[in-house]
MIZATOR-517744 format. One record per residue: residue number from 0; residue in one letter; x, y, z of N, C-alpha, C, O in turn. Coordinates in steps of 0.1 Angstrom, whole numbers, padded with zeros to 4 digits. Atoms other than C-alpha are relative to their C-alpha. Layout:
! residues N
    i  aa     nu     nv     nw    cau    cav    caw     cu     cv     cw     ou     ov     ow
  NUM   A      X      Y      Z      X      Y      Z      X      Y      Z      X      Y      Z
...
//
This chain:
! residues 166
    i  aa     nu     nv     nw    cau    cav    caw     cu     cv     cw     ou     ov     ow
    0   M   0008  -0006  -0016  -0690  -0684   2551   0006   0015   0003   0017   0020  -0001
    1   V  -0011  -0011  -0002  -0683  -0653   2564   0000  -0004   0016  -0009  -0009   0023
    2   H  -0010   0002  -0017  -0659  -0655   2599  -0006   0012   0006  -0007   0023   0000
    3   V   0008  -0011  -0009  -0679  -0634   2628   0011  -0002   0009   0012  -0011   0017
    4   V  -0013  -0005  -0009  -0647  -0618   2646  -0005  -0002   0013  -0015   0004   0017
    5   Q   0002   0004  -0015  -0646  -0631   2683   0007   0010   0006   0004   0015   0017
    6   S  -0014  -0010  -0011  -0615  -0609   2694   0009   0009  -0010   0011   0008  -0022
    7   S  -0012  -0005   0009  -0589  -0587   2683   0012  -0010  -0004   0020  -0007  -0012
    8   E  -0012   0009   0001  -0565  -0617   2684  -0006  -0007  -0011   0002  -0008  -0021
    9   D   0002   0003   0009  -0590  -0633   2663   0001   0004  -0014   0002  -0004  -0023
   10   F   0001  -0011   0008  -0591  -0606   2641   0017  -0003  -0010   0020  -0005  -0022
   11   K  -0015  -0003   0004  -0551  -0604   2639   0002  -0016  -0009   0007  -0018  -0019
   12   K  -0004   0016   0006  -0551  -0645   2632  -0006   0001  -0014   0002  -0003  -0023
   13   Q   0007   0003   0011  -0577  -0644   2604   0007   0005  -0010   0010  -0003  -0020
   14   I  -0010  -0008   0008  -0556  -0615   2586   0010  -0008  -0004   0011  -0012  -0016
   15   S  -0013   0006   0001  -0523  -0635   2592  -0002  -0015  -0012   0003  -0018  -0023
   16   D   0002   0011   0006  -0537  -0666   2582  -0007  -0004  -0017  -0009  -0015  -0023
   17   A   0005  -0002   0016  -0551  -0654   2546   0008  -0001  -0010   0004   0000  -0021
   18   G  -0010   0004   0007  -0519  -0662   2532  -0001   0016  -0017   0002   0028  -0016
   19   D   0000  -0009   0014  -0523  -0641   2494  -0017   0003  -0008  -0021   0009  -0018
   20   K   0016   0000   0005  -0562  -0646   2494  -0004   0015   0002   0001   0020   0012
   21   L   0006  -0011  -0003  -0581  -0614   2493  -0011   0001   0014  -0020  -0007   0014
   22   I   0011  -0001  -0012  -0601  -0605   2525  -0005   0015   0002   0001   0026   0001
   23   L   0010  -0012   0001  -0637  -0584   2528  -0001  -0001   0013  -0003  -0011   0020
   24   I   0004   0000  -0016  -0640  -0571   2563  -0012   0011  -0001  -0011   0022  -0006
   25   D   0014  -0007  -0001  -0677  -0559   2570   0004   0001   0009   0009  -0007   0017
   26   F   0002  -0009  -0015  -0678  -0534   2594  -0016  -0001   0003  -0024   0002  -0007
   27   N   0017   0000  -0002  -0714  -0537   2608  -0002   0001   0015   0006  -0002   0024
   28   A   0004   0003  -0015  -0736  -0535   2639  -0013  -0003  -0001  -0018   0000  -0012
   29   D   0009   0004  -0002  -0767  -0550   2648  -0014   0005   0002  -0025  -0001   0002
   30   W   0013  -0010  -0003  -0790  -0521   2654   0002   0008  -0018  -0005   0017  -0022
   31   C  -0003  -0009   0017  -0776  -0509   2612  -0014  -0006  -0006  -0014  -0018  -0003
   32   G   0008   0000   0011  -0805  -0512   2590   0004  -0007  -0018   0001  -0016  -0025
   33   P  -0009   0001   0013  -0785  -0510   2559   0009  -0011   0002   0011  -0018  -0008
   34   C  -0005   0012   0003  -0764  -0536   2570  -0006  -0014   0004   0000  -0024   0007
   35   K   0004   0013  -0005  -0788  -0561   2578  -0008  -0002  -0016  -0013  -0013  -0018
   36   R   0007  -0001   0014  -0805  -0555   2541   0010  -0005  -0008   0006  -0012  -0018
   37   I  -0011   0005   0009  -0770  -0563   2526   0009  -0014   0003   0017  -0020  -0003
   38   A  -0011   0012  -0004  -0757  -0591   2549  -0004  -0012  -0007   0005  -0020  -0007
   39   P  -0001   0008   0011  -0773  -0617   2522   0010  -0001  -0008   0017  -0011  -0009
   40   K  -0006  -0004   0010  -0754  -0601   2497   0015  -0006   0001   0022  -0012  -0007
   41   V  -0014   0003  -0005  -0721  -0603   2519   0000  -0019   0000   0010  -0026  -0004
   42   D   0001   0013  -0006  -0731  -0638   2529   0001  -0017  -0016   0005  -0028  -0017
   43   E  -0003   0005   0012  -0735  -0649   2491   0015  -0002  -0010   0017  -0011  -0019
   44   L  -0009  -0007   0004  -0704  -0631   2482   0013  -0013   0005   0020  -0019  -0003
   45   A  -0005   0008  -0008  -0686  -0652   2509   0001  -0014  -0007   0013  -0019  -0009
   46   C   0006   0016   0004  -0699  -0688   2494   0010  -0003  -0015   0018  -0011  -0019
   47   Q  -0005  -0001   0011  -0691  -0675   2462   0011   0000  -0006   0013  -0005  -0017
   48   Y  -0011  -0002   0000  -0654  -0666   2466   0007  -0005   0012   0016   0000   0020
   49   A  -0009   0009  -0011  -0647  -0694   2489   0014  -0004  -0003   0022  -0002   0007
   50   E  -0013   0005   0003  -0616  -0706   2476   0012   0012  -0006   0024   0010  -0008
   51   R  -0014  -0013   0003  -0597  -0672   2464  -0010   0012   0012  -0011   0022   0006
   52   A  -0003  -0012  -0007  -0610  -0647   2495  -0008  -0003   0013  -0015  -0012   0012
   53   I   0003  -0001  -0017  -0620  -0643   2535  -0005   0008   0000   0000   0018  -0006
   54   V   0007  -0010   0000  -0649  -0625   2546  -0001   0000   0014  -0006  -0011   0018
   55   L  -0002  -0003  -0008  -0645  -0610   2579  -0015   0008   0004  -0019   0016  -0004
   56   S   0014  -0005  -0004  -0679  -0598   2595   0006   0006   0021   0008  -0001   0031
   57   V  -0003  -0007  -0013  -0668  -0573   2628  -0010   0009   0004  -0015   0018  -0003
   58   N   0015  -0009  -0009  -0695  -0557   2650   0010   0016   0004   0021   0016   0010
   59   I  -0007  -0015  -0008  -0682  -0520   2659  -0005   0001   0012   0001   0009   0019
   60   D  -0001  -0003  -0014  -0700  -0523   2690   0005  -0009   0007   0003  -0005   0018
   61   E  -0006   0010  -0003  -0682  -0553   2699   0015   0000   0002   0021  -0005   0011
   62   H  -0013  -0002   0004  -0648  -0545   2684   0002   0014  -0001   0001   0018  -0012
   63   M  -0006  -0013   0004  -0637  -0509   2689   0014  -0001  -0003   0019   0004  -0013
   64   E  -0016  -0002   0002  -0602  -0514   2691   0000   0000  -0022   0006   0009  -0028
   65   I  -0004   0004   0011  -0604  -0526   2654  -0007   0007  -0008  -0001   0009  -0019
   66   T   0006  -0011   0000  -0632  -0500   2648   0008   0013  -0003   0007   0021  -0012
   67   M  -0006  -0013   0001  -0610  -0474   2655   0013   0000  -0010   0016   0010  -0016
   68   A  -0010   0001   0010  -0580  -0487   2636   0000   0002  -0009   0008   0010  -0012
   69   Y   0004  -0007   0010  -0595  -0485   2606  -0011   0011  -0004  -0018   0013  -0014
   70   N   0007  -0017   0002  -0611  -0449   2612  -0013  -0005  -0003  -0017   0002  -0012
   71   I   0016   0003   0003  -0649  -0467   2609  -0009   0012   0004  -0008   0017   0016
   72   R   0012  -0016  -0006  -0676  -0434   2611  -0011  -0009  -0002  -0018  -0012   0008
   73   S   0013   0004   0005  -0704  -0452   2591  -0001  -0013  -0004   0010  -0020  -0005
   74   M   0004   0012   0004  -0721  -0482   2581  -0007  -0007  -0007  -0018  -0006  -0002
   75   P  -0010   0015   0000  -0719  -0511   2566   0013   0009  -0002   0009   0021  -0002
   76   T  -0009  -0004   0004  -0683  -0499   2557   0006  -0012  -0007   0005  -0022   0001
   77   F  -0009   0009   0005  -0664  -0524   2537   0012   0003  -0009   0011   0010  -0019
   78   V  -0013  -0006   0001  -0625  -0525   2535   0004  -0014  -0005   0002  -0024   0002
   79   F  -0007   0010   0008  -0608  -0550   2510   0015   0006   0004   0021   0017   0003
   80   V  -0015   0003   0001  -0572  -0564   2518   0005  -0008  -0006  -0001  -0018  -0010
   81   R  -0008   0011   0011  -0547  -0582   2498   0017   0005   0003   0023   0015   0001
   82   C  -0013   0002  -0004  -0513  -0592   2512   0003   0011   0008   0012   0019   0006
   83   G   0000  -0014  -0013  -0517  -0567   2543   0000   0014  -0008   0012   0017  -0005
   84   F   0006  -0007   0005  -0526  -0540   2525  -0016   0004  -0004  -0024  -0004  -0008
   85   I   0014  -0002   0001  -0558  -0521   2521  -0003   0007  -0015   0003   0017  -0019
   86   L   0001   0002   0017  -0569  -0522   2483  -0010   0009  -0002  -0010   0014  -0014
   87   E   0018  -0007   0003  -0604  -0502   2485  -0010  -0002   0012  -0011  -0013   0017
   88   S   0003   0001  -0009  -0627  -0494   2511  -0014   0012  -0004  -0010   0023  -0007
   89   F   0011  -0001   0004  -0667  -0482   2504  -0009   0000   0010  -0009  -0009   0018
   90   V   0011   0002  -0012  -0695  -0472   2529  -0012   0001  -0008  -0015   0010  -0016
   91   G   0018   0001   0004  -0733  -0483   2521  -0001  -0014  -0003   0007  -0023  -0002
   92   S   0006   0015   0001  -0756  -0511   2514   0001  -0001  -0017  -0009  -0005  -0023
   93   N  -0001   0003   0015  -0746  -0512   2476   0003  -0015  -0003   0015  -0020  -0004
   94   A  -0002   0011   0005  -0751  -0543   2466   0006  -0005  -0014   0010  -0017  -0016
   95   D  -0005   0000   0014  -0739  -0538   2429   0013   0001   0000   0021  -0007  -0005
   96   R  -0013  -0003   0000  -0709  -0520   2437   0010  -0011   0009   0022  -0014   0007
   97   L  -0009   0010  -0013  -0701  -0547   2470   0006  -0014  -0013   0017  -0018  -0013
   98   S  -0005   0010   0010  -0701  -0575   2439   0009   0002  -0011   0014  -0007  -0018
   99   K  -0006  -0003   0011  -0683  -0556   2414   0017   0001   0006   0026  -0001  -0002
  100   T  -0010  -0003  -0005  -0656  -0548   2438   0009  -0013   0004   0021  -0015   0003
  101   M  -0003   0013  -0008  -0654  -0581   2455   0008  -0007  -0017   0020  -0011  -0017
  102   D  -0004   0006   0010  -0651  -0594   2416   0014   0001  -0003   0023  -0008  -0005
  103   K  -0013  -0009   0006  -0622  -0568   2406   0014  -0006   0008   0024  -0010   0003
  104   Y  -0014   0001  -0006  -0598  -0576   2437   0000  -0020   0003   0010  -0025   0006
  105   A  -0003   0015  -0002  -0607  -0617   2441   0006  -0010  -0012   0008  -0022  -0010
  106   N  -0006   0007   0011  -0592  -0629   2410   0015  -0007   0008   0021  -0001   0017
  107   D  -0012   0008  -0005  -0562  -0658   2418   0009   0015   0002   0004   0026   0000
  108   I  -0013  -0008  -0007  -0530  -0637   2430   0006   0000  -0016   0005   0012  -0021
  109   Q  -0007   0004   0013  -0512  -0650   2393  -0007   0007  -0009  -0002   0012  -0019
  110   E   0005  -0010   0014  -0541  -0631   2373  -0003   0008   0003  -0013   0010  -0003
  111   M  -0002  -0013  -0004  -0539  -0600   2389   0010   0005  -0007   0021   0000  -0007
  112   H  -0011  -0007   0007  -0522  -0575   2368  -0002   0015   0005  -0010   0022  -0001
  113   F   0002  -0008  -0005  -0518  -0546   2391   0012   0012  -0005   0024   0008  -0005
  114   S  -0011  -0011  -0001  -0497  -0512   2385  -0001   0009   0010  -0010   0012   0018
  115   E  -0001  -0008  -0016  -0482  -0492   2409  -0010   0012  -0005  -0020   0013   0003
  116   M   0007  -0012   0004  -0500  -0461   2390  -0014   0001   0008  -0020   0009   0015
  117   D   0015   0002   0001  -0534  -0479   2390  -0003   0003   0020  -0011   0010   0025
  118   L   0003   0005  -0012  -0531  -0489   2429   0004   0011   0010   0000   0011   0022
  119   K  -0006  -0013  -0014  -0511  -0453   2446  -0016   0007   0004  -0018   0006   0016
  120   P   0010  -0008  -0002  -0546  -0434   2447  -0012  -0013   0010  -0021  -0010   0018
  121   Q   0012   0011  -0009  -0566  -0468   2463   0007  -0002   0010   0000  -0001   0020
  122   L  -0007   0008  -0012  -0540  -0480   2488   0000   0014   0011   0001   0026   0008
  123   K   0003  -0007  -0011  -0545  -0467   2525   0010  -0006   0012   0011  -0017   0018
  124   Q  -0005   0006  -0016  -0522  -0468   2554  -0005   0005   0011  -0012   0015   0012
  125   L   0006  -0001  -0019  -0530  -0473   2593   0013   0008   0003   0024   0010  -0002
  126   P  -0015  -0008  -0006  -0510  -0455   2617   0010  -0009   0005   0007  -0020   0009
  127   N  -0010   0007  -0009  -0479  -0468   2631   0004  -0010  -0017   0011  -0020  -0016
  128   S  -0005   0012   0011  -0473  -0486   2592   0016   0005  -0001   0022   0016   0002
  129   P  -0016   0003  -0003  -0436  -0498   2590   0004   0010  -0013   0016   0014  -0013
  130   L  -0004  -0003   0012  -0437  -0480   2554  -0004   0016   0001  -0013   0022   0007
  131   E  -0001  -0015   0000  -0431  -0446   2546  -0006   0011  -0007  -0006   0024  -0006
  132   S   0011  -0009   0013  -0453  -0438   2515  -0009  -0008  -0009  -0005  -0019  -0013
  133   V   0006   0003   0007  -0478  -0445   2495   0006  -0006  -0013  -0001  -0014  -0019
  134   D  -0006   0006   0008  -0455  -0454   2469   0007  -0015   0004   0005  -0027  -0001
  135   E  -0005   0015  -0005  -0437  -0480   2486  -0010  -0010   0003  -0007  -0022   0003
  136   A   0014   0011  -0002  -0472  -0497   2493  -0002  -0004  -0012  -0006  -0015  -0014
  137   A   0005   0005   0011  -0478  -0497   2461   0008  -0011  -0005   0003  -0021  -0010
  138   H  -0011   0006   0008  -0446  -0513   2448   0000  -0012   0009   0006  -0021   0003
  139   M   0001   0010  -0006  -0452  -0539   2476  -0010  -0009  -0006  -0009  -0021  -0008
  140   V   0011   0011   0003  -0483  -0553   2465  -0002  -0003  -0016  -0009  -0011  -0021
  141   T  -0005   0004   0016  -0471  -0551   2428   0006  -0013  -0002   0003  -0022  -0009
  142   E  -0008   0012  -0003  -0443  -0574   2443  -0009  -0013   0001  -0006  -0024  -0002
  143   C   0002   0010  -0007  -0467  -0593   2457  -0011  -0007  -0014  -0011  -0018  -0020
  144   A   0007   0004   0014  -0490  -0597   2428   0005  -0005  -0012  -0003  -0008  -0021
  145   E  -0004   0008   0011  -0469  -0612   2405  -0001  -0014   0001  -0001  -0019   0012
  146   P  -0006   0014  -0002  -0466  -0646   2397   0011  -0004   0007   0021   0002   0008
  147   A  -0008   0003  -0009  -0451  -0668   2421   0013  -0006  -0005   0022  -0011   0003
  148   A  -0013   0006   0007  -0423  -0680   2394   0012   0011  -0001   0024   0010  -0001
  149   T  -0015  -0013  -0007  -0408  -0642   2398  -0005   0005   0008  -0006   0016   0003
  150   N   0003  -0004  -0020  -0419  -0633   2434   0010  -0002   0008   0010  -0013   0014
  151   N  -0012   0002  -0013  -0390  -0631   2457  -0007   0009   0010   0000   0013   0019
  152   T   0006  -0003  -0009  -0413  -0614   2477  -0010  -0007   0008  -0019  -0011   0001
  153   N   0003   0005  -0013  -0428  -0630   2509  -0013   0004   0001  -0013   0015   0008
  154   C   0011  -0004  -0002  -0466  -0624   2508  -0004   0002   0015  -0010   0011   0021
  155   N   0007   0005  -0012  -0471  -0641   2539   0009   0006   0012   0005   0005   0024
  156   S  -0006  -0003  -0011  -0445  -0625   2559  -0008   0012   0009  -0016   0020   0005
  157   N  -0003  -0013  -0007  -0447  -0602   2587   0000   0015  -0001  -0007   0024   0004
  158   E  -0001  -0015   0005  -0434  -0572   2574  -0009   0004  -0011  -0011   0016  -0012
  159   N   0009  -0007   0009  -0457  -0569   2544  -0014  -0001   0009  -0022   0008   0008
  160   R   0018  -0002  -0009  -0491  -0575   2569  -0003   0011   0008  -0014   0014   0012
  161   E  -0001  -0005  -0010  -0479  -0550   2589  -0014   0009  -0001  -0023   0009   0007
  162   I   0011  -0013   0003  -0504  -0520   2573  -0018  -0007   0004  -0026   0001   0008
  163   A   0009   0005  -0002  -0534  -0544   2578  -0004  -0004   0018  -0014   0000   0024
  164   N  -0004   0002  -0015  -0526  -0556   2615  -0004   0013   0006  -0005   0023   0001
  165   L   0004  -0011  -0010  -0536  -0535   2645   0014  -0001   0005   0018   0006   0014
//
């Protein structure tokens, strides 16, 4: 089920409560034709991946603070977040790309095999990030994606979530 964000506080709570689940943020507008066309696919993916992902819908006209923090300029924009880091984002109502990207990141965290080299070109940092470089962010995400038995990093810690939070 798609969660329609009600406020900045609601958005922060959803991000914080996600744990190590994938978060798909759908930035949209009521007047956006492409947003309306892809909405059924977003709903379908939210149901399909309900155990492994959270889908948030952010209306750009109602939530300017969130929209500005993520530097959204076109709609729909899809942002994929895991363990507090933006893994990937893209603009457009391409249902096939949305499905493939969701599948790529919605695997159980223990099944994911990130490499820092693979992630560096994709990771993005928001303004005021506590991390000093993309290298540091890639290292944090790969630690977060390691199986729990060998992972000493707490994916749910506030320190790791700073990048995705406002």
